[in-house]
C-alpha positions in Angstrom: -11.9 -35.2 33.4 -8.5 -33.3 31.9 -7.3 -30.7 34.0 -5.5 -28.4 31.9 -2.0 -26.7 33.3 -3.1 -23.2 32.6 1.0 -22.4 33.6 2.4 -24.0 30.3 1.0 -22.0 27.0 -0.7 -24.4 24.4 2.0 -25.8 21.8 2.2 -23.7 18.6 1.1 -25.9 15.7 1.9 -25.2 12.3 -1.0 -25.6 9.7 -0.3 -27.5 6.6 -2.5 -26.3 5.1 -5.1 -23.3 4.3 -8.8 -23.2 3.2 -9.4 -19.8 2.2 -13.3 -18.9 0.8 -13.7 -17.4 -2.6 -15.3 -14.4 -3.2 -18.8 -15.3 -5.0 -18.5 -12.8 -8.3 -21.1 -11.1 -10.5 -20.5 -9.2 -13.9 -22.3 -5.5 -14.0 -24.1 -5.0 -17.4 -21.5 -2.3 -17.3 -18.8 -5.1 -17.3 -17.4 -3.6 -14.2 -16.9 -6.9 -12.1 -17.8 -7.0 -8.8 -16.7 -9.8 -6.0 -18.6 -10.1 -2.7 -17.5 -12.2 0.5 -20.2 -12.6 3.1 -20.0 -12.2 7.1 -23.3 -13.3 8.0 -22.0 -12.7 11.7 -20.9 -9.0 11.2 -23.5 -6.3 10.1 -20.6 -4.2 9.2 -20.2 -3.5 5.0 -16.9 -1.9 3.3 -17.9 -1.5 -0.2 -14.2 -0.4 -2.0 -14.9 1.3 -5.7 -11.2 0.8 -7.0 -9.8 2.0 -10.4 -6.2 2.4 -11.7 -4.7 5.4 -10.3 -3.9 6.8 -14.1 -2.0 8.7 -12.6 0.3 8.8 -16.0 -2.9 9.8 -18.3 -2.1 13.3 -17.4 0.6 16.1 -18.5 3.5 16.4 -16.2 2.3 20.0 -15.5 -1.2 19.0 -14.3 0.6 15.9 -12.3 -2.3 16.8 -9.0 -5.2 17.0 -10.7 -5.6 13.4 -9.6 -5.2 14.1 -6.1 -7.1 16.9 -6.0 -10.4 15.5 -8.0 -10.4 12.1 -5.4 -10.1 14.3 -2.5 -12.4 16.7 -3.6 -15.0 14.6 -4.3 -16.8 15.2 -1.0 -16.8 18.7 -1.5 -20.1 18.6 -2.8 -22.7 17.1 -5.0 -25.9 18.6 -7.9 -28.0 17.8 -4.5 -25.7 18.3 -1.5 -23.1 20.7 -0.2 -19.9 20.0 1.8 -21.4 20.4 5.0 -24.6 18.4 3.7 -22.7 14.9 2.6 -20.6 15.2 6.1 -23.6 15.8 8.0 -25.6 13.3 5.9 -22.7 9.8 6.6 -22.1 11.3 10.1 -26.3 10.6 10.8 -25.9 7.7 9.1 -22.8 6.2 11.6 -20.7 5.8 7.9 -17.2 6.6 6.6 -16.0 8.1 2.9 -12.6 7.0 2.8 -10.1 8.0 -0.5 -8.0 5.1 -1.9 -4.9 6.4 -3.4 -1.5 4.1 -3.8 0.9 4.1 -6.8 -1.3 1.8 -8.4 -4.4 2.2 -7.3 -7.7 5.0 -6.5 -11.0 5.3 -5.8 -13.5 5.6 -2.7 -14.2 2.9 -0.3 -17.9 3.3 2.2 -18.2 1.3 5.5 -21.3 1.2 7.2 -24.1 -1.1 8.4 -26.4 -3.3 7.2 -29.2 -0.8 9.5 -28.2 2.3 7.4 -26.8 0.2 3.9 -30.1 1.4 2.0 -30.3 4.8 3.0 -26.1 5.6 2.0 -26.2 3.8 -0.9 -27.5 6.1 -2.8 -25.1 9.5 -1.9 -22.7 7.2 -2.0 -23.6 6.1 -5.7 -23.3 10.0 -6.2 -20.0 10.9 -5.3 -19.3 9.0 -8.7 -21.4 10.5 -11.1 -22.3 14.1 -9.9 -19.3 15.9 -7.7 -19.6 19.1 -8.9 -16.0 20.3 -7.6 -16.7 24.1 -6.0 -14.0 26.3 -6.5 -14.0 28.1 -3.3 -13.3 24.4 -1.5 -10.8 24.0 -4.6 -9.0 26.8 -3.3 -8.5 25.8 0.2 -7.7 22.4 -0.8 -4.8 23.9 -3.0 -3.8 25.9 0.2 -3.3 23.2 2.0 -2.3 20.7 -0.4 1.2 23.9 -1.1 1.1 23.8 2.7 2.0 20.6 3.4 4.4 20.2 0.1 6.0 23.2 2.1 6.3 21.0 5.8 7.2 18.2 4.6 10.4 20.1 2.8 11.5 20.6 6.2 10.8 16.6 7.6 13.4 14.4 7.0 12.1 11.7 6.7 9.0 12.6 4.4 11.9 14.1 2.0 14.0 11.4 2.4 11.0 9.3 0.9 10.9 11.7 -1.9 14.3 11.4 -3.1 13.7 7.3 -2.9 10.4 7.8 -5.0 12.4 10.0 -7.3 15.6 7.9 -7.4 13.9 4.3 -7.9 11.2 5.3 -10.5 12.6 8.6 -12.5 11.4 12.2 -12.0 9.5 11.9 -14.9 7.6 8.7 -13.6 4.4 9.8 -12.0 5.3 7.3 -8.6 8.2 9.2 -8.7 7.2 13.1 -9.4 7.9 15.3 -6.6 5.4 17.9 -5.7 6.2 21.3 -5.6 4.1 24.4 -4.8 3.7 25.5 -8.5 2.2 22.4 -9.8 -0.5 23.4 -7.0 -1.3 26.4 -8.8 -1.7 25.0 -12.2 -4.1 22.8 -10.9 -7.9 24.9 -12.2 -10.9 23.2 -11.9 -12.1 22.3 -15.2 -9.5 20.0 -14.8 -10.8 17.8 -12.6 -13.7 18.1 -14.4 -12.3 17.0 -17.5 -10.7 14.3 -15.0 -13.4 13.2 -13.8 -15.5 12.8 -16.3 -12.8 10.7 -19.3 -10.1 9.5 -17.1 -11.8 8.2 -13.3 -13.6 4.7 -13.6 -11.2 3.5 -16.2 -11.5 -0.3 -15.9 -13.1 -0.5 -12.0 -13.4 -2.7 -10.2 -16.0 -3.1 -7.1 -14.9 -5.3 -3.7 -17.8 -6.2 -0.4 -17.8 -7.4 2.2 -20.5 -7.7 4.6 -23.7 -9.4 5.6 -25.6 -9.0 2.5 -29.2 -10.5 1.5 -30.0 -11.7 -1.8 -32.1 -8.2 -2.3 -29.6 -5.9 -1.1 -26.7 -7.7 -3.2 -28.9 -6.9 -5.7 -29.4 -3.1 -4.9 -25.9 -2.3 -5.0 -25.9 -4.1 -8.9 -28.8 -1.5 -9.6 -26.7 1.3 -8.2 -23.3 0.6 -10.4 -24.5 -1.1 -13.5 -25.4 2.5 -15.8 -21.9 3.9 -14.0 -19.8 5.3 -17.2 -17.0 2.8 -17.3 -13.9 4.4 -19.6 -12.0 2.3 -21.5 -8.6 3.6 -22.3 -5.3 1.3 -23.6 -2.7 2.4 -22.5 0.5 1.4 -21.0 2.7 3.1 -17.8 5.9 4.2 -18.4 8.9 2.5 -17.7 11.4 3.2 -15.1 14.4 5.5 -14.9 16.6 4.7 -11.9 18.6 7.3 -11.2 22.3 7.2 -12.3 23.7 7.7 -9.2 24.1 5.8 -6.7 23.5 8.3 -3.2 21.6 11.5 -3.2 22.1 13.6 -0.1 20.7 16.4 0.6 22.6 18.3 3.4 20.7 20.1 6.7 23.1 21.1 8.6 20.9 22.1 11.8 19.2 19.3 11.9 20.2 16.7 14.6 19.2 13.6 13.0 19.3 12.1 9.6 17.2 9.9 7.5 18.4 7.1 5.5 16.9 5.0 2.3 18.7 2.2 0.7 16.7 0.4 -1.2 16.4 -1.7 -5.0 13.8 -2.7 -7.2 12.7 -6.3 -7.4 11.1 -9.1 -9.2 7.0 -8.8 -8.9 5.2 -11.9 -6.8 4.4 -13.4 -10.1 8.4 -14.9 -9.6 8.9 -18.3 -7.6 12.0 -16.8 -5.9 9.7 -14.3 -4.2 8.4 -16.3 -1.1 12.7 -16.5 -0.5 12.6 -13.0 -0.4 10.4 -12.3 1.8 12.1 -14.8 4.3 15.5 -12.9 3.3 14.6 -9.1 4.5 12.4 -10.5 7.5 15.6 -11.9 9.0 17.1 -8.4 7.7 15.5 -6.1 9.3 11.3 -6.6 8.9 11.0 -7.7 12.1 11.6 -5.9 15.9 14.0 -9.2 16.6 15.5 -8.9 13.3 19.6 -8.7 12.5 18.9 -4.5 12.0 17.6 -3.9 15.4 20.4 -6.1 17.1 22.3 -4.5 15.4 22.2 -1.1 14.9 19.3 -0.2 17.9 20.2 -2.7 20.7 24.2 -2.9 19.9 25.6 1.1 18.7 22.0 2.3 19.9 22.2 5.1 16.3 18.5 4.6 16.1 15.3 3.7 17.3 14.5 2.1 14.1 15.3 0.6 11.9 12.7 -1.6 9.5 13.3 -3.2 5.8 10.4 -3.8 3.6 9.0 -5.0 0.3 6.8 -2.6 -1.6 4.2 -3.8 -4.0 4.0 -3.4 -7.3 2.1 -4.8 -10.4 5.5 -5.1 -12.7 8.2 -4.8 -9.6 8.0 -4.7 -5.8 10.8 -3.2 -4.5 12.9 -2.9 -1.3 13.6 -0.6 0.7 15.3 0.0 4.4 14.2 2.9 6.8 15.6 5.1 9.7 16.2 7.8 11.1 19.3 7.4 12.9 21.6 10.5 15.6 23.5 13.4 13.2 26.7 12.3 12.5 26.6 8.6 12.1 24.5 7.8 8.6 27.4 6.4 6.4 28.6 4.2 9.8 24.9 2.7 9.2 24.6 2.5 6.2 27.9 0.4 6.0 26.7 -1.8 8.7 23.0 -2.6 6.6 26.1 -4.0 4.0 27.8 -5.5 6.9 24.7 -7.0 7.6 23.4 -8.4 3.9 26.9 -9.9 3.7 26.8 -11.7 6.7 23.8 -13.4 5.7 24.2 -13.8 2.0 27.3 -16.2 3.0 26.8 -17.4 7.0 24.2 -19.9 7.7 21.0 -18.4 10.1 21.2 -20.6 13.2 18.9 -23.2 13.9 17.6 -21.1 17.1 17.1 -17.7 15.0 15.9 -19.8 11.9 13.0 -21.6 14.1 11.9 -17.6 16.1 12.0 -16.7 12.4 10.0 -19.3 10.8 7.5 -18.7 13.6 6.9 -15.0 13.2 6.5 -15.2 9.8 4.0 -18.4 9.9 2.1 -16.7 12.3 1.9 -13.0 11.0 0.6 -14.8 7.8 -2.1 -16.4 9.8 -3.4 -13.4 11.5 -3.5 -11.7 8.3 -6.3 -13.6 7.3 -8.3 -13.2 10.9 -11.8 -11.9 9.7 -13.4 -11.3 6.4 -12.2 -7.5 5.8 -8.5 -8.9 5.7 -9.5 -11.8 4.1 -10.5 -9.4 0.8 -7.7 -7.4 1.3 -5.7 -10.5 1.1 -7.8 -11.1 -2.1 -6.7 -7.8 -3.8 -3.0 -8.0 -3.7 -3.3 -11.1 -5.4 -6.5 -10.4 -7.8 -4.5 -7.7 -9.0 -1.1 -9.2 -10.1 -3.1 -11.9 -12.1 -2.5 -14.5 -8.7 -5.1 -17.2 -7.2 -5.2 -18.3 -4.0 -2.4 -21.3 -4.6 -0.1 -18.1 -4.2 -0.9 -18.0 -0.2 -0.2 -22.4 0.0 2.8 -22.1 -1.8 3.8 -19.5 0.7 2.6 -21.1 3.8 4.4 -24.1 2.4 7.7 -22.4 2.0 7.2 -20.8 5.4 7.1 -24.3 6.9 10.2 -25.7 5.1 12.9 -23.6 4.3 16.6 -23.8 4.5 19.1 -21.5 6.0 21.1 -22.4 2.1 18.2 -21.4 0.2 18.3 -18.0 2.4 21.7 -17.6 1.4 21.8 -17.9 -2.5 18.3 -16.1 -2.5 20.5 -13.2 -1.1 23.5 -13.5 -3.4 21.2 -13.9 -6.2 19.3 -10.4 -6.3 21.2 -7.9 -3.1 24.2 -6.8 -4.5 25.7 -3.6 -3.2 26.2 -2.0 -6.1 22.6 -2.5 -7.6 20.9 -0.3 -4.3 20.3 3.1 -3.9 21.2 5.1 -0.7 19.6 8.5 0.3 20.7 10.5 2.9 18.2 13.7 4.5 20.0 15.3 7.2 
């Protein structure tokens, strides 16, 4: 009999490969693809109806119409008012969430196998039978105006707005910053028009759950007559802010919010995996260079992080921090110093192994359940990649060398390309 020594942690083993299950795919009569991940051991069911965000298809003065359309879908249908809809989904222990990102919009339903057949028709009705009551719209507009006003006073929220504006341009939908006057231009007829003519452009359905074949058939039948809209259009080009720095002074603020960043390359580029490693070492986890320098050694902030945002055409990189007032300039210069150090000095073995183990562990944990798996599938599917992306990513995390990280930093992180935003 083997006795386990519980005083020692088991050895950390790095897998050579990762086996991922592909979703089952069906194509509905209306051309809508449906991707299904079965979960026989879990009775929770999640259905997501995703479409392109389509924000660029509305006039700039109506830029908030997509936002209000999505958030008004639960405010009443031809059969139920907003209170009845809320009570219905609460009664069946189900949740509806709005999907609203730079590039995706839609609704998701989280329910149970027991209640699936009951809630599916009502969920389906939200996509074709919403009525957008005037009274509820006015409430939503009032709430949105208040949110806009509050965000102007929040340094972090305002810094995010200015960073988007600098990165994409004020005329691009991703760089648009809403004002109270934009709320006032939204009318009920705008929502109705967008709902019927623009919302459901090339939708896709993603499903996870313990569904039998007959239940999948119910789902297909519910959405196979969804009125799909075909619009051939492309997003406008980004217009990067011509100045290197945007500053908004707030004399009474006790902190300054800073954002540094730039456009990068898409996931499809061969250098992408190396960039994720560079970012992690610099500021992508709690033991990063930026945390050690600016939080632990200098005490200028509780937290400073860098991350890579995902877009289909071009990902973007950003450093985010709220720092003590009067230290914003020093912190920005320290960020540049850490970038240059990482570009010109090889990462030592101990730090390299810590980062390697962290990234592989974090990578593997992102596939821990079926709901994670469908999110990982969507993130590559929507940019035209397949599971080979994750195989090559794991292989790179296993074997990357210090010299490769230096080279990737020298290639992509040039101070003259980095935009700076300071609010406070």
